[in-house]
PDB file of N, CA, C, O and CB in Angstrom:
ATOM      1  N   UNK A   1     -59.103 -63.100  16.527  1.00  0.00           N
ATOM      2  CA  UNK A   1     -60.494 -63.132  16.190  1.00  0.00           C
ATOM      3  C   UNK A   1     -60.852 -61.953  15.276  1.00  0.00           C
ATOM      4  O   UNK A   1     -61.684 -62.088  14.378  1.00  0.00           O
ATOM      5  CB  UNK A   1     -61.339 -63.117  17.457  1.00  0.00           C
ATOM      6  N   UNK A   2     -60.219 -60.802  15.511  1.00  0.00           N
ATOM      7  CA  UNK A   2     -60.540 -59.642  14.690  1.00  0.00           C
ATOM      8  C   UNK A   2     -60.102 -59.843  13.238  1.00  0.00           C
ATOM      9  O   UNK A   2     -60.730 -59.311  12.324  1.00  0.00           O
ATOM     10  CB  UNK A   2     -59.881 -58.392  15.267  1.00  0.00           C
ATOM     11  N   UNK A   3     -59.048 -60.594  13.025  1.00  0.00           N
ATOM     12  CA  UNK A   3     -58.596 -60.869  11.658  1.00  0.00           C
ATOM     13  C   UNK A   3     -59.662 -61.657  10.908  1.00  0.00           C
ATOM     14  O   UNK A   3     -59.922 -61.391   9.735  1.00  0.00           O
ATOM     15  CB  UNK A   3     -57.255 -61.646  11.665  1.00  0.00           C
ATOM     16  N   UNK A   4     -60.273 -62.617  11.573  1.00  0.00           N
ATOM     17  CA  UNK A   4     -61.329 -63.414  10.954  1.00  0.00           C
ATOM     18  C   UNK A   4     -62.536 -62.537  10.652  1.00  0.00           C
ATOM     19  O   UNK A   4     -63.143 -62.664   9.588  1.00  0.00           O
ATOM     20  CB  UNK A   4     -61.733 -64.590  11.865  1.00  0.00           C
ATOM     21  N   UNK A   5     -62.891 -61.650  11.576  1.00  0.00           N
ATOM     22  CA  UNK A   5     -64.033 -60.757  11.364  1.00  0.00           C
ATOM     23  C   UNK A   5     -63.771 -59.809  10.195  1.00  0.00           C
ATOM     24  O   UNK A   5     -64.657 -59.579   9.371  1.00  0.00           O
ATOM     25  CB  UNK A   5     -64.331 -59.953  12.643  1.00  0.00           C
ATOM     26  N   UNK A   6     -62.574 -59.265  10.121  1.00  0.00           N
ATOM     27  CA  UNK A   6     -62.243 -58.361   9.019  1.00  0.00           C
ATOM     28  C   UNK A   6     -62.247 -59.122   7.691  1.00  0.00           C
ATOM     29  O   UNK A   6     -62.721 -58.608   6.678  1.00  0.00           O
ATOM     30  CB  UNK A   6     -60.864 -57.695   9.256  1.00  0.00           C
ATOM     31  N   UNK A   7     -61.719 -60.340   7.700  1.00  0.00           N
ATOM     32  CA  UNK A   7     -61.736 -61.155   6.481  1.00  0.00           C
ATOM     33  C   UNK A   7     -63.147 -61.472   6.023  1.00  0.00           C
ATOM     34  O   UNK A   7     -63.444 -61.420   4.829  1.00  0.00           O
ATOM     35  CB  UNK A   7     -60.976 -62.445   6.704  1.00  0.00           C
ATOM     36  N   UNK A   8     -64.016 -61.799   6.967  1.00  0.00           N
ATOM     37  CA  UNK A   8     -65.404 -62.104   6.611  1.00  0.00           C
ATOM     38  C   UNK A   8     -66.110 -60.861   6.066  1.00  0.00           C
ATOM     39  O   UNK A   8     -66.883 -60.954   5.113  1.00  0.00           O
ATOM     40  CB  UNK A   8     -66.166 -62.657   7.834  1.00  0.00           C
ATOM     41  N   UNK A   9     -65.848 -59.708   6.662  1.00  0.00           N
ATOM     42  CA  UNK A   9     -66.442 -58.477   6.151  1.00  0.00           C
ATOM     43  C   UNK A   9     -65.950 -58.178   4.735  1.00  0.00           C
ATOM     44  O   UNK A   9     -66.712 -57.690   3.901  1.00  0.00           O
ATOM     45  CB  UNK A   9     -66.119 -57.303   7.082  1.00  0.00           C
ATOM     46  N   UNK A  10     -64.681 -58.469   4.468  1.00  0.00           N
ATOM     47  CA  UNK A  10     -64.133 -58.269   3.123  1.00  0.00           C
ATOM     48  C   UNK A  10     -64.835 -59.186   2.115  1.00  0.00           C
ATOM     49  O   UNK A  10     -65.198 -58.755   1.020  1.00  0.00           O
ATOM     50  CB  UNK A  10     -62.605 -58.532   3.116  1.00  0.00           C
ATOM     51  N   UNK A  11     -65.018 -60.433   2.491  1.00  0.00           N
ATOM     52  CA  UNK A  11     -65.686 -61.384   1.594  1.00  0.00           C
ATOM     53  C   UNK A  11     -67.117 -60.949   1.327  1.00  0.00           C
ATOM     54  O   UNK A  11     -67.569 -60.983   0.182  1.00  0.00           O
ATOM     55  CB  UNK A  11     -65.666 -62.803   2.191  1.00  0.00           C
ATOM     56  N   UNK A  12     -67.837 -60.541   2.365  1.00  0.00           N
ATOM     57  CA  UNK A  12     -69.228 -60.127   2.156  1.00  0.00           C
ATOM     58  C   UNK A  12     -69.308 -58.811   1.390  1.00  0.00           C
ATOM     59  O   UNK A  12     -70.271 -58.580   0.658  1.00  0.00           O
ATOM     60  CB  UNK A  12     -69.951 -59.993   3.499  1.00  0.00           C
ATOM     61  N   UNK A  13     -68.312 -57.951   1.551  1.00  0.00           N
ATOM     62  CA  UNK A  13     -68.288 -56.730   0.748  1.00  0.00           C
ATOM     63  C   UNK A  13     -68.140 -57.067  -0.731  1.00  0.00           C
ATOM     64  O   UNK A  13     -68.808 -56.474  -1.578  1.00  0.00           O
ATOM     65  CB  UNK A  13     -67.146 -55.806   1.202  1.00  0.00           C
ATOM     66  N   UNK A  14     -67.265 -58.017  -1.037  1.00  0.00           N
ATOM     67  CA  UNK A  14     -67.119 -58.437  -2.433  1.00  0.00           C
ATOM     68  C   UNK A  14     -68.388 -59.108  -2.944  1.00  0.00           C
ATOM     69  O   UNK A  14     -68.759 -58.918  -4.103  1.00  0.00           O
ATOM     70  CB  UNK A  14     -65.929 -59.390  -2.581  1.00  0.00           C
ATOM     71  N   UNK A  15     -69.058 -59.885  -2.104  1.00  0.00           N
ATOM     72  CA  UNK A  15     -70.342 -60.479  -2.499  1.00  0.00           C
ATOM     73  C   UNK A  15     -71.366 -59.383  -2.776  1.00  0.00           C
ATOM     74  O   UNK A  15     -72.129 -59.470  -3.738  1.00  0.00           O
ATOM     75  CB  UNK A  15     -70.867 -61.437  -1.398  1.00  0.00           C
ATOM     76  N   UNK A  16     -71.381 -58.351  -1.933  1.00  0.00           N
ATOM     77  CA  UNK A  16     -72.352 -57.271  -2.102  1.00  0.00           C
ATOM     78  C   UNK A  16     -72.085 -56.492  -3.383  1.00  0.00           C
ATOM     79  O   UNK A  16     -73.019 -56.029  -4.038  1.00  0.00           O
ATOM     80  CB  UNK A  16     -72.319 -56.326  -0.896  1.00  0.00           C
ATOM     81  N   UNK A  17     -70.822 -56.348  -3.738  1.00  0.00           N
ATOM     82  CA  UNK A  17     -70.495 -55.618  -4.967  1.00  0.00           C
ATOM     83  C   UNK A  17     -70.942 -56.352  -6.220  1.00  0.00           C
ATOM     84  O   UNK A  17     -71.127 -55.722  -7.261  1.00  0.00           O
ATOM     85  CB  UNK A  17     -69.010 -55.365  -5.037  1.00  0.00           C
ATOM     86  N   UNK A  18     -71.118 -57.659  -6.148  1.00  0.00           N
ATOM     87  CA  UNK A  18     -71.539 -58.421  -7.330  1.00  0.00           C
ATOM     88  C   UNK A  18     -73.055 -58.507  -7.472  1.00  0.00           C
ATOM     89  O   UNK A  18     -73.544 -59.063  -8.455  1.00  0.00           O
ATOM     90  CB  UNK A  18     -70.963 -59.815  -7.273  1.00  0.00           C
ATOM     91  N   UNK A  19     -73.799 -57.977  -6.526  1.00  0.00           N
ATOM     92  CA  UNK A  19     -75.264 -58.012  -6.628  1.00  0.00           C
ATOM     93  C   UNK A  19     -75.731 -57.109  -7.772  1.00  0.00           C
ATOM     94  O   UNK A  19     -75.023 -56.190  -8.184  1.00  0.00           O
ATOM     95  CB  UNK A  19     -75.921 -57.571  -5.287  1.00  0.00           C
ATOM     96  N   UNK A  20     -76.932 -57.389  -8.275  1.00  0.00           N
ATOM     97  CA  UNK A  20     -77.445 -56.654  -9.430  1.00  0.00           C
ATOM     98  C   UNK A  20     -77.946 -55.256  -9.091  1.00  0.00           C
ATOM     99  O   UNK A  20     -77.890 -54.363  -9.937  1.00  0.00           O
ATOM    100  CB  UNK A  20     -78.551 -57.432 -10.066  1.00  0.00           C
ATOM    101  N   UNK A  21     -78.442 -55.047  -7.855  1.00  0.00           N
ATOM    102  CA  UNK A  21     -78.934 -53.716  -7.490  1.00  0.00           C
ATOM    103  C   UNK A  21     -78.255 -53.253  -6.201  1.00  0.00           C
ATOM    104  O   UNK A  21     -77.694 -54.048  -5.447  1.00  0.00           O
ATOM    105  CB  UNK A  21     -80.482 -53.724  -7.320  1.00  0.00           C
ATOM    106  N   UNK A  22     -78.323 -51.967  -5.980  1.00  0.00           N
ATOM    107  CA  UNK A  22     -77.705 -51.375  -4.793  1.00  0.00           C
ATOM    108  C   UNK A  22     -78.408 -51.869  -3.540  1.00  0.00           C
ATOM    109  O   UNK A  22     -77.757 -52.160  -2.536  1.00  0.00           O
ATOM    110  CB  UNK A  22     -77.749 -49.833  -4.861  1.00  0.00           C
ATOM    111  N   UNK A  23     -79.727 -51.967  -3.589  1.00  0.00           N
ATOM    112  CA  UNK A  23     -80.488 -52.426  -2.424  1.00  0.00           C
ATOM    113  C   UNK A  23     -80.094 -53.862  -2.066  1.00  0.00           C
ATOM    114  O   UNK A  23     -79.887 -54.176  -0.894  1.00  0.00           O
ATOM    115  CB  UNK A  23     -82.011 -52.337  -2.698  1.00  0.00           C
ATOM    116  N   UNK A  24     -79.991 -54.718  -3.061  1.00  0.00           N
ATOM    117  CA  UNK A  24     -79.591 -56.105  -2.805  1.00  0.00           C
ATOM    118  C   UNK A  24     -78.167 -56.161  -2.256  1.00  0.00           C
ATOM    119  O   UNK A  24     -77.871 -56.981  -1.388  1.00  0.00           O
ATOM    120  CB  UNK A  24     -79.698 -56.948  -4.094  1.00  0.00           C
ATOM    121  N   UNK A  25     -77.292 -55.303  -2.752  1.00  0.00           N
ATOM    122  CA  UNK A  25     -75.921 -55.267  -2.257  1.00  0.00           C
ATOM    123  C   UNK A  25     -75.847 -54.823  -0.808  1.00  0.00           C
ATOM    124  O   UNK A  25     -75.114 -55.411  -0.012  1.00  0.00           O
ATOM    125  CB  UNK A  25     -75.085 -54.351  -3.112  1.00  0.00           C
ATOM    126  N   UNK A  26     -76.598 -53.792  -0.461  1.00  0.00           N
ATOM    127  CA  UNK A  26     -76.603 -53.304   0.920  1.00  0.00           C
ATOM    128  C   UNK A  26     -77.190 -54.359   1.848  1.00  0.00           C
ATOM    129  O   UNK A  26     -76.643 -54.614   2.921  1.00  0.00           O
ATOM    130  CB  UNK A  26     -77.402 -51.986   1.033  1.00  0.00           C
ATOM    131  N   UNK A  27     -78.288 -54.969   1.447  1.00  0.00           N
ATOM    132  CA  UNK A  27     -78.902 -56.006   2.279  1.00  0.00           C
ATOM    133  C   UNK A  27     -77.989 -57.219   2.432  1.00  0.00           C
ATOM    134  O   UNK A  27     -77.914 -57.808   3.510  1.00  0.00           O
ATOM    135  CB  UNK A  27     -80.239 -56.437   1.684  1.00  0.00           C
ATOM    136  N   UNK A  28     -77.300 -57.591   1.363  1.00  0.00           N
ATOM    137  CA  UNK A  28     -76.352 -58.699   1.450  1.00  0.00           C
ATOM    138  C   UNK A  28     -75.249 -58.379   2.442  1.00  0.00           C
ATOM    139  O   UNK A  28     -74.904 -59.211   3.282  1.00  0.00           O
ATOM    140  CB  UNK A  28     -75.753 -59.008   0.074  1.00  0.00           C
ATOM    141  N   UNK A  29     -74.694 -57.180   2.350  1.00  0.00           N
ATOM    142  CA  UNK A  29     -73.609 -56.808   3.262  1.00  0.00           C
ATOM    143  C   UNK A  29     -74.086 -56.748   4.705  1.00  0.00           C
ATOM    144  O   UNK A  29     -73.387 -57.208   5.608  1.00  0.00           O
ATOM    145  CB  UNK A  29     -73.015 -55.464   2.859  1.00  0.00           C
ATOM    146  N   UNK A  30     -75.270 -56.185   4.932  1.00  0.00           N
ATOM    147  CA  UNK A  30     -75.766 -56.043   6.298  1.00  0.00           C
ATOM    148  C   UNK A  30     -76.120 -57.397   6.900  1.00  0.00           C
ATOM    149  O   UNK A  30     -75.717 -57.691   8.025  1.00  0.00           O
ATOM    150  CB  UNK A  30     -76.983 -55.122   6.329  1.00  0.00           C
ATOM    151  N   UNK A  31     -76.873 -58.234   6.166  1.00  0.00           N
ATOM    152  CA  UNK A  31     -77.379 -59.467   6.746  1.00  0.00           C
ATOM    153  C   UNK A  31     -76.403 -60.639   6.680  1.00  0.00           C
ATOM    154  O   UNK A  31     -76.492 -61.553   7.500  1.00  0.00           O
ATOM    155  CB  UNK A  31     -78.637 -59.845   6.064  1.00  0.00           C
ATOM    156  N   UNK A  32     -75.469 -60.634   5.718  1.00  0.00           N
ATOM    157  CA  UNK A  32     -74.469 -61.702   5.662  1.00  0.00           C
ATOM    158  C   UNK A  32     -73.168 -61.297   6.331  1.00  0.00           C
ATOM    159  O   UNK A  32     -72.401 -62.160   6.759  1.00  0.00           O
ATOM    160  CB  UNK A  32     -74.202 -62.096   4.221  1.00  0.00           C
ATOM    161  N   UNK A  33     -72.906 -60.005   6.428  1.00  0.00           N
ATOM    162  CA  UNK A  33     -71.627 -59.565   6.958  1.00  0.00           C
ATOM    163  C   UNK A  33     -71.700 -58.833   8.269  1.00  0.00           C
ATOM    164  O   UNK A  33     -71.178 -59.305   9.279  1.00  0.00           O
ATOM    165  CB  UNK A  33     -70.970 -58.712   5.985  1.00  0.00           C
ATOM    166  N   UNK A  34     -72.336 -57.692   8.267  1.00  0.00           N
ATOM    167  CA  UNK A  34     -72.297 -56.802   9.424  1.00  0.00           C
ATOM    168  C   UNK A  34     -73.023 -57.368  10.641  1.00  0.00           C
ATOM    169  O   UNK A  34     -72.470 -57.357  11.741  1.00  0.00           O
ATOM    170  CB  UNK A  34     -72.896 -55.474   9.059  1.00  0.00           C
ATOM    171  N   UNK A  35     -74.218 -57.850  10.471  1.00  0.00           N
ATOM    172  CA  UNK A  35     -74.995 -58.362  11.613  1.00  0.00           C
ATOM    173  C   UNK A  35     -74.349 -59.595  12.255  1.00  0.00           C
ATOM    174  O   UNK A  35     -74.228 -59.632  13.479  1.00  0.00           O
ATOM    175  CB  UNK A  35     -76.414 -58.706  11.164  1.00  0.00           C
ATOM    176  N   UNK A  36     -73.929 -60.605  11.483  1.00  0.00           N
ATOM    177  CA  UNK A  36     -73.292 -61.763  12.126  1.00  0.00           C
ATOM    178  C   UNK A  36     -71.965 -61.419  12.816  1.00  0.00           C
ATOM    179  O   UNK A  36     -71.670 -61.942  13.891  1.00  0.00           O
ATOM    180  CB  UNK A  36     -73.052 -62.847  11.095  1.00  0.00           C
ATOM    181  N   UNK A  37     -71.174 -60.546  12.202  1.00  0.00           N
ATOM    182  CA  UNK A  37     -69.894 -60.176  12.816  1.00  0.00           C
ATOM    183  C   UNK A  37     -70.136 -59.376  14.094  1.00  0.00           C
ATOM    184  O   UNK A  37     -69.440 -59.579  15.088  1.00  0.00           O
ATOM    185  CB  UNK A  37     -69.024 -59.359  11.825  1.00  0.00           C
ATOM    186  N   UNK A  38     -71.107 -58.476  14.080  1.00  0.00           N
ATOM    187  CA  UNK A  38     -71.413 -57.704  15.286  1.00  0.00           C
ATOM    188  C   UNK A  38     -71.885 -58.633  16.407  1.00  0.00           C
ATOM    189  O   UNK A  38     -71.498 -58.459  17.563  1.00  0.00           O
ATOM    190  CB  UNK A  38     -72.489 -56.631  14.986  1.00  0.00           C
ATOM    191  N   UNK A  39     -72.711 -59.606  16.072  1.00  0.00           N
ATOM    192  CA  UNK A  39     -73.176 -60.569  17.070  1.00  0.00           C
ATOM    193  C   UNK A  39     -72.013 -61.406  17.601  1.00  0.00           C
ATOM    194  O   UNK A  39     -71.919 -61.634  18.807  1.00  0.00           O
ATOM    195  CB  UNK A  39     -74.257 -61.483  16.470  1.00  0.00           C
ATOM    196  N   UNK A  40     -71.144 -61.857  16.730  1.00  0.00           N
ATOM    197  CA  UNK A  40     -69.987 -62.655  17.136  1.00  0.00           C
ATOM    198  C   UNK A  40     -69.065 -61.862  18.066  1.00  0.00           C
ATOM    199  O   UNK A  40     -68.644 -62.373  19.103  1.00  0.00           O
ATOM    200  CB  UNK A  40     -69.209 -63.128  15.901  1.00  0.00           C
ATOM    201  N   UNK A  41     -68.758 -60.641  17.705  1.00  0.00           N
ATOM    202  CA  UNK A  41     -67.880 -59.811  18.537  1.00  0.00           C
ATOM    203  C   UNK A  41     -68.547 -59.517  19.874  1.00  0.00           C
ATOM    204  O   UNK A  41     -67.880 -59.507  20.909  1.00  0.00           O
ATOM    205  CB  UNK A  41     -67.525 -58.493  17.813  1.00  0.00           C
ATOM    206  N   UNK A  42     -69.840 -59.279  19.864  1.00  0.00           N
ATOM    207  CA  UNK A  42     -70.545 -59.004  21.114  1.00  0.00           C
ATOM    208  C   UNK A  42     -70.551 -60.228  22.026  1.00  0.00           C
ATOM    209  O   UNK A  42     -70.300 -60.106  23.225  1.00  0.00           O
ATOM    210  CB  UNK A  42     -71.979 -58.555  20.828  1.00  0.00           C
ATOM    211  N   UNK A  43     -70.834 -61.397  21.474  1.00  0.00           N
ATOM    212  CA  UNK A  43     -70.910 -62.607  22.293  1.00  0.00           C
ATOM    213  C   UNK A  43     -69.549 -63.049  22.808  1.00  0.00           C
ATOM    214  O   UNK A  43     -69.434 -63.470  23.959  1.00  0.00           O
ATOM    215  CB  UNK A  43     -71.536 -63.727  21.499  1.00  0.00           C
ATOM    216  N   UNK A  44     -68.535 -62.961  21.990  1.00  0.00           N
ATOM    217  CA  UNK A  44     -67.209 -63.397  22.431  1.00  0.00           C
ATOM    218  C   UNK A  44     -66.533 -62.352  23.310  1.00  0.00           C
ATOM    219  O   UNK A  44     -65.585 -62.677  24.025  1.00  0.00           O
ATOM    220  CB  UNK A  44     -66.329 -63.705  21.227  1.00  0.00           C
ATOM    221  N   UNK A  45     -66.991 -61.122  23.276  1.00  0.00           N
ATOM    222  CA  UNK A  45     -66.419 -60.095  24.129  1.00  0.00           C
ATOM    223  C   UNK A  45     -67.073 -60.030  25.492  1.00  0.00           C
ATOM    224  O   UNK A  45     -66.685 -59.199  26.313  1.00  0.00           O
ATOM    225  CB  UNK A  45     -66.523 -58.767  23.464  1.00  0.00           C
ATOM    226  N   UNK A  46     -68.055 -60.878  25.760  1.00  0.00           N
ATOM    227  CA  UNK A  46     -68.802 -60.852  27.021  1.00  0.00           C
ATOM    228  C   UNK A  46     -67.972 -61.092  28.260  1.00  0.00           C
ATOM    229  O   UNK A  46     -68.062 -60.307  29.204  1.00  0.00           O
ATOM    230  CB  UNK A  46     -69.871 -61.855  26.976  1.00  0.00           C
ATOM    231  N   UNK A  47     -67.161 -62.149  28.302  1.00  0.00           N
ATOM    232  CA  UNK A  47     -66.370 -62.388  29.515  1.00  0.00           C
ATOM    233  C   UNK A  47     -65.407 -61.246  29.835  1.00  0.00           C
ATOM    234  O   UNK A  47     -65.266 -60.874  31.000  1.00  0.00           O
ATOM    235  CB  UNK A  47     -65.590 -63.674  29.370  1.00  0.00           C
ATOM    236  N   UNK A  48     -64.764 -60.703  28.855  1.00  0.00           N
ATOM    237  CA  UNK A  48     -63.854 -59.578  29.084  1.00  0.00           C
ATOM    238  C   UNK A  48     -64.595 -58.339  29.557  1.00  0.00           C
ATOM    239  O   UNK A  48     -64.105 -57.586  30.398  1.00  0.00           O
ATOM    240  CB  UNK A  48     -63.082 -59.259  27.815  1.00  0.00           C
ATOM    241  N   UNK A  49     -65.784 -58.143  29.004  1.00  0.00           N
ATOM    242  CA  UNK A  49     -66.593 -56.995  29.403  1.00  0.00           C
ATOM    243  C   UNK A  49     -67.026 -57.131  30.864  1.00  0.00           C
ATOM    244  O   UNK A  49     -67.015 -56.155  31.614  1.00  0.00           O
ATOM    245  CB  UNK A  49     -67.828 -56.857  28.487  1.00  0.00           C
ATOM    246  N   UNK A  50     -67.407 -58.348  31.262  1.00  0.00           N
ATOM    247  CA  UNK A  50     -67.793 -58.583  32.663  1.00  0.00           C
ATOM    248  C   UNK A  50     -66.605 -58.367  33.600  1.00  0.00           C
ATOM    249  O   UNK A  50     -66.761 -57.783  34.672  1.00  0.00           O
ATOM    250  CB  UNK A  50     -68.349 -60.014  32.837  1.00  0.00           C
ATOM    251  N   UNK A  51     -65.421 -58.835  33.202  1.00  0.00           N
ATOM    252  CA  UNK A  51     -64.228 -58.629  34.038  1.00  0.00           C
ATOM    253  C   UNK A  51     -63.918 -57.143  34.198  1.00  0.00           C
ATOM    254  O   UNK A  51     -63.593 -56.689  35.295  1.00  0.00           O
ATOM    255  CB  UNK A  51     -63.014 -59.356  33.431  1.00  0.00           C
ATOM    256  N   UNK A  52     -64.019 -56.390  33.109  1.00  0.00           N
ATOM    257  CA  UNK A  52     -63.761 -54.943  33.176  1.00  0.00           C
ATOM    258  C   UNK A  52     -64.752 -54.256  34.098  1.00  0.00           C
ATOM    259  O   UNK A  52     -64.366 -53.416  34.912  1.00  0.00           O
ATOM    260  CB  UNK A  52     -63.830 -54.315  31.776  1.00  0.00           C
ATOM    261  N   UNK A  53     -66.029 -54.605  33.977  1.00  0.00           N
ATOM    262  CA  UNK A  53     -67.042 -53.990  34.837  1.00  0.00           C
ATOM    263  C   UNK A  53     -66.826 -54.354  36.301  1.00  0.00           C
ATOM    264  O   UNK A  53     -66.974 -53.507  37.181  1.00  0.00           O
ATOM    265  CB  UNK A  53     -68.441 -54.416  34.398  1.00  0.00           C
ATOM    266  N   UNK A  54     -66.476 -55.610  36.563  1.00  0.00           N
ATOM    267  CA  UNK A  54     -66.222 -56.040  37.938  1.00  0.00           C
ATOM    268  C   UNK A  54     -65.001 -55.316  38.514  1.00  0.00           C
ATOM    269  O   UNK A  54     -65.028 -54.887  39.668  1.00  0.00           O
ATOM    270  CB  UNK A  54     -66.015 -57.568  37.994  1.00  0.00           C
ATOM    271  N   UNK A  55     -63.934 -55.176  37.726  1.00  0.00           N
ATOM    272  CA  UNK A  55     -62.732 -54.481  38.171  1.00  0.00           C
ATOM    273  C   UNK A  55     -63.027 -53.002  38.436  1.00  0.00           C
ATOM    274  O   UNK A  55     -62.531 -52.429  39.406  1.00  0.00           O
ATOM    275  CB  UNK A  55     -61.614 -54.622  37.126  1.00  0.00           C
ATOM    276  N   UNK A  56     -63.829 -52.398  37.577  1.00  0.00           N
ATOM    277  CA  UNK A  56     -64.210 -50.998  37.771  1.00  0.00           C
ATOM    278  C   UNK A  56     -65.042 -50.831  39.034  1.00  0.00           C
ATOM    279  O   UNK A  56     -64.869 -49.857  39.766  1.00  0.00           O
ATOM    280  CB  UNK A  56     -64.987 -50.480  36.556  1.00  0.00           C
ATOM    281  N   UNK A  57     -65.940 -51.768  39.294  1.00  0.00           N
ATOM    282  CA  UNK A  57     -66.755 -51.701  40.509  1.00  0.00           C
ATOM    283  C   UNK A  57     -65.880 -51.836  41.750  1.00  0.00           C
ATOM    284  O   UNK A  57     -66.108 -51.141  42.740  1.00  0.00           O
ATOM    285  CB  UNK A  57     -67.834 -52.800  40.498  1.00  0.00           C
ATOM    286  N   UNK A  58     -64.878 -52.721  41.713  1.00  0.00           N
ATOM    287  CA  UNK A  58     -63.969 -52.877  42.848  1.00  0.00           C
ATOM    288  C   UNK A  58     -63.136 -51.613  43.060  1.00  0.00           C
ATOM    289  O   UNK A  58     -62.903 -51.210  44.199  1.00  0.00           O
ATOM    290  CB  UNK A  58     -63.047 -54.087  42.632  1.00  0.00           C
ATOM    291  N   UNK A  59     -62.691 -50.990  41.979  1.00  0.00           N
ATOM    292  CA  UNK A  59     -61.906 -49.754  42.099  1.00  0.00           C
ATOM    293  C   UNK A  59     -62.749 -48.643  42.706  1.00  0.00           C
ATOM    294  O   UNK A  59     -62.271 -47.882  43.547  1.00  0.00           O
ATOM    295  CB  UNK A  59     -61.364 -49.316  40.725  1.00  0.00           C
ATOM    296  N   UNK A  60     -63.987 -48.553  42.283  1.00  0.00           N
ATOM    297  CA  UNK A  60     -64.868 -47.525  42.853  1.00  0.00           C
ATOM    298  C   UNK A  60     -65.129 -47.776  44.325  1.00  0.00           C
ATOM    299  O   UNK A  60     -65.180 -46.836  45.117  1.00  0.00           O
ATOM    300  CB  UNK A  60     -66.192 -47.474  42.094  1.00  0.00           C
ATOM    301  N   UNK A  61     -65.295 -49.040  44.699  1.00  0.00           N
ATOM    302  CA  UNK A  61     -65.519 -49.372  46.103  1.00  0.00           C
ATOM    303  C   UNK A  61     -64.282 -49.039  46.929  1.00  0.00           C
ATOM    304  O   UNK A  61     -64.404 -48.541  48.048  1.00  0.00           O
ATOM    305  CB  UNK A  61     -65.884 -50.860  46.258  1.00  0.00           C
ATOM    306  N   UNK A  62     -63.093 -49.308  46.391  1.00  0.00           N
ATOM    307  CA  UNK A  62     -61.862 -48.977  47.100  1.00  0.00           C
ATOM    308  C   UNK A  62     -61.698 -47.472  47.238  1.00  0.00           C
ATOM    309  O   UNK A  62     -61.261 -46.987  48.282  1.00  0.00           O
ATOM    310  CB  UNK A  62     -60.656 -49.570  46.380  1.00  0.00           C
ATOM    311  N   UNK A  63     -62.042 -46.739  46.204  1.00  0.00           N
ATOM    312  CA  UNK A  63     -61.938 -45.283  46.258  1.00  0.00           C
ATOM    313  C   UNK A  63     -62.911 -44.707  47.282  1.00  0.00           C
ATOM    314  O   UNK A  63     -62.586 -43.749  47.984  1.00  0.00           O
ATOM    315  CB  UNK A  63     -62.202 -44.675  44.875  1.00  0.00           C
ATOM    316  N   UNK A  64     -64.101 -45.288  47.365  1.00  0.00           N
ATOM    317  CA  UNK A  64     -65.077 -44.823  48.339  1.00  0.00           C
ATOM    318  C   UNK A  64     -64.602 -45.087  49.759  1.00  0.00           C
ATOM    319  O   UNK A  64     -64.827 -44.265  50.648  1.00  0.00           O
ATOM    320  CB  UNK A  64     -66.422 -45.494  48.103  1.00  0.00           C
ATOM    321  N   UNK A  65     -63.948 -46.221  49.986  1.00  0.00           N
ATOM    322  CA  UNK A  65     -63.441 -46.550  51.321  1.00  0.00           C
ATOM    323  C   UNK A  65     -62.345 -45.589  51.745  1.00  0.00           C
ATOM    324  O   UNK A  65     -62.293 -45.202  52.912  1.00  0.00           O
ATOM    325  CB  UNK A  65     -62.918 -47.984  51.358  1.00  0.00           C
ATOM    326  N   UNK A  66     -61.478 -45.198  50.843  1.00  0.00           N
ATOM    327  CA  UNK A  66     -60.391 -44.291  51.174  1.00  0.00           C
ATOM    328  C   UNK A  66     -60.868 -42.870  51.395  1.00  0.00           C
ATOM    329  O   UNK A  66     -60.199 -42.089  52.072  1.00  0.00           O
ATOM    330  CB  UNK A  66     -59.359 -44.313  50.090  1.00  0.00           C
ATOM    331  N   UNK A  67     -61.996 -42.529  50.842  1.00  0.00           N
ATOM    332  CA  UNK A  67     -62.501 -41.162  50.965  1.00  0.00           C
ATOM    333  C   UNK A  67     -62.963 -40.821  52.372  1.00  0.00           C
ATOM    334  O   UNK A  67     -63.046 -39.642  52.715  1.00  0.00           O
ATOM    335  CB  UNK A  67     -63.634 -40.950  50.007  1.00  0.00           C
ATOM    336  N   UNK A  68     -63.271 -41.832  53.207  1.00  0.00           N
ATOM    337  CA  UNK A  68     -63.732 -41.578  54.552  1.00  0.00           C
ATOM    338  C   UNK A  68     -62.586 -41.335  55.529  1.00  0.00           C
ATOM    339  O   UNK A  68     -62.813 -40.790  56.609  1.00  0.00           O
ATOM    340  CB  UNK A  68     -64.568 -42.726  55.024  1.00  0.00           C
ATOM    341  N   UNK A  69     -61.378 -41.719  55.182  1.00  0.00           N
ATOM    342  CA  UNK A  69     -60.257 -41.599  56.114  1.00  0.00           C
ATOM    343  C   UNK A  69     -59.819 -40.143  56.229  1.00  0.00           C
ATOM    344  O   UNK A  69     -59.823 -39.399  55.247  1.00  0.00           O
ATOM    345  CB  UNK A  69     -59.074 -42.481  55.661  1.00  0.00           C
ATOM    346  N   UNK A  70     -59.451 -39.760  57.412  1.00  0.00           N
ATOM    347  CA  UNK A  70     -58.951 -38.404  57.655  1.00  0.00           C
ATOM    348  C   UNK A  70     -57.449 -38.385  57.351  1.00  0.00           C
ATOM    349  O   UNK A  70     -56.803 -39.432  57.402  1.00  0.00           O
ATOM    350  CB  UNK A  70     -59.235 -37.944  59.139  1.00  0.00           C
ATOM    351  N   UNK A  71     -56.890 -37.228  57.039  1.00  0.00           N
ATOM    352  CA  UNK A  71     -55.470 -37.159  56.689  1.00  0.00           C
ATOM    353  C   UNK A  71     -54.561 -37.644  57.817  1.00  0.00           C
ATOM    354  O   UNK A  71     -53.484 -38.161  57.520  1.00  0.00           O
ATOM    355  CB  UNK A  71     -55.101 -35.738  56.319  1.00  0.00           C
ATOM    356  N   UNK A  72     -54.930 -37.508  59.099  1.00  0.00           N
ATOM    357  CA  UNK A  72     -54.054 -37.901  60.197  1.00  0.00           C
ATOM    358  C   UNK A  72     -54.180 -39.385  60.552  1.00  0.00           C
ATOM    359  O   UNK A  72     -53.500 -39.849  61.468  1.00  0.00           O
ATOM    360  CB  UNK A  72     -54.357 -37.060  61.414  1.00  0.00           C
ATOM    361  N   UNK A  73     -55.007 -40.117  59.873  1.00  0.00           N
ATOM    362  CA  UNK A  73     -55.202 -41.535  60.223  1.00  0.00           C
ATOM    363  C   UNK A  73     -54.312 -42.387  59.387  1.00  0.00           C
ATOM    364  O   UNK A  73     -54.322 -43.610  59.524  1.00  0.00           O
ATOM    365  CB  UNK A  73     -56.658 -41.965  60.041  1.00  0.00           C
TER     366      UNK A  73
END
């Protein structure tokens, strides 16, 4: 997926370079390239992000449970 995102950013960068003014080039790159790719990466990264957060919460809960045990138990 990252290869597609990098390719799309490259294409929009080339589109931005052909604009007549710097402002139009920056706006083209931001609105045709950067914003859609950021949204795509954010939306497709959601399930993995939820799994990481859930795993981290379980690890913290396990660490909290072990902290109550005495060394002789």
